[in-house]
Steps between C-alpha positions, in 0.01 A plus 500: 500500500792735576635499138149578373469799735844624399419474130187708565707768671359430846723686748462255788266512796724727707503770231129448437432548871706820511311630194166423665613671819599810304152512346326440832693788658346743248160408646598673825337798330157333529235610747490496793882531518543766226879481549603658169840595646580127529321391186684734263849367587352152466385590146854611410632169637235303307584676173869426562411133540303505173786660303768253616421199276681492164244289314134532410421189703687636800313829471171314484567305821620808689199706396261215574619444855533871580147554370360196679654615828356848454148389415491225764590748774277777364191292422504271804134592561396292198465194726234669716195434277567127514459501878153660494374143456813304596341155491405546136782716363780510758695230317552744211675765711850342490482498120342842444789718619785317319296479180420870505853599602676293234231583243544875542875445534502389135454866402824587680670189363424610144635849569819370661561247222451750218717760674803277438475588130521876555825689466451655843340239720405734784301739281358206306380334819343824625318554169377142479392478865303822457343366180395168652362676808290717269393189307415318824233763562324403176577139399220252580284795623794630704636483853679829581533417870859505638654719231852612580381862510287402800829482690447866595150464644470683829793731417481850344647357178156356421389850399682447168212281383301821444746568217609162362258250656585177682668348194705814440610483862608142436721618212651780708567255785684267265702790360607596853593139573727482193718790613696316774553211257655730240741655751484397862624823661372769266187307403405449863559870568288600198217263598509634857478862383212422265309313771547794737371737231192287433435470872514879522264541205254255652509669839443839337210373288324306775536782754265731311240703679183326615238501227154653549254216551202416283181551703375143519461246780589134455458199725745217431384164634758236596317185620816288550339179378730198515509336158425147621186627678384755245263272310384287792120564512486589870816711491391669176182628664697625799757678284229656285330629814833639625532708185142621528564607861815691398305665216215626718718619790460875561427746220489339152796587279465643151646172376556176692742245354517127567793282382525244221242216510364645824144378435447122522175516303410558135262785428363300208365239747459716813396849376385599849866520606543825305217662697649385831837655410341823379293529818813460716659795315191720527454490123847639433719312250683185604776366273557135575676196365258231392481218250240526228365251247324496166399155386804274539752784519624673813702812576703637790336841523466830678143630516362825634168472688298805605150635556260215576744235379555596139828394336621822338846389377675171431866433425621150412862413569668464162858396585452164666753286686606204282437162666335680793197672344505331162685228313691616190351351184211364705232629263690369197512154659122519532450622141744262333485185712185535712706501822316740728685443827711815450264714291375835633214488252341211691565644844836338576693820556438872471444678172698815427336841488530732203786712635573802722188700579439839656204517738348848522354512851386860483661840553574449870654152489648546153620272225652178634722240335438163674777240528423157641783331689776390259415775248679758716831322426486603132626851415330500162142456623446854640654644181264296282185661641292707259547818707693616802309427821488715812623209713565127493333234712649160570295232671683182588489178700858445616402217736632269227853641542561400862613739773878533461599654165235477226246758627775751577663459160160543333442820696837645395433420134160668525667817633716512186191548284414817694851643448514399133168658414504794743160388629374413848424135565246366748578141592250274678618152595318217670784444749684821413689704424210747473627853441473835325808581292568844355646561150855503642452150644471630856262311727254753645292254703498124547359215704727245669548177311287209621249707695123501449405866493406790277673826412311826464669737256410866495634646178696343216828633355464647150689373199802674354554591137579192291851381580761439227437128539123549468564678169780287352476159666800271447643705213798610709557147623522368145731786398736423790499129418592575139774735617646231725484252212695735276766549767527123536556465125737793449730462797793258457497173692687548831806287568435182694610514860 
């Protein structure tokens, strides 16, 4: 077996373990640690490891293990959904994390392998890693979680996403990481100066004066329903009543918001539920997460109920989670082979909505862009709306993500959308984190994670003028990637050490 591994360029288990450790160390930037000051040196080390091999095969192995280490450490929460019903699905947990880590690591493996062919490996690796990270946000419906630009979350550097977006910040991060590899002393000094400058810019931008608040009152309901109890009939009634009690407490708000899939009933079969919710809010609007059905199809939706129980607005989640909310090619399997087990069209999975939608809730509440759960991870969704909203609303059920890392990472990614677009974001989670975030990404108000409660909000921050990213999207990211690629082609190959 050893000669076979050698012929395939395998570096040996010791080197593979060091590569994986280098990748895992980058994930120190993840929430709740947010240790960017440790993660950035780890990225420099990881890129050094990926530029050492002299062959394409060696580059592939280095990139694969660095990437697998990074994604395994970053996405450790992926095992949590399998323990919601451990007797049925717990056996899958030991396979889920390695499969995801090594699957996503293939993107880095491809970048590291191809970089060997560039004249300047360091610039080539930076360009290719940036390109595959951009591609990862789109291929197979996309998974832009854990981008390298997210390394700066929680630091003032994150303010750069208002200009270049999360992908552009990934490119800039890789550029900074190349400098010490080009020249250890002067490159490290240059990277340090640039990081200090970006920290200063971010501190200046995020320390702006407090914004005058929009005159509107919101009530954000956080029921804290445990996922394994959420659909139990007795618990479902109790949790529904808890949300009704929170809604009717004190003076009704202009808008009350419940989280994703907060209602355990279908209005199509229990229309009286809408009247019960409307009565609890005194006839004022309630935006809530609820499933809806038409025939054999179902949607993960946000609906607005007001008056005597009328549904005034409906938004259907359009960017669904593959293998979680639908099975890729499931409808084709039904159409071509008559296999309906995975087909959304016969009720075995959610159907996708038509796309981003602006809900006009009147002059006081304003125009709202709803995002359901996972949709807040995608930078392109707010930009794809037909018009610029007054604010964004994310409803989510993060009980699936456990209690250690997943919900906190999701919250940080949601904050990026506010900074990118220059718009306030109201976030309502089943278990948390429920919060109001201003257009600079600052948290104005929040509820503690894992607490059943509600948050009364008096006044909402206004939006800013459209940011450079809101106007140009990933244009700057692509331009920087092309620039790095040209440098990688034009610079002579450095001498081997």
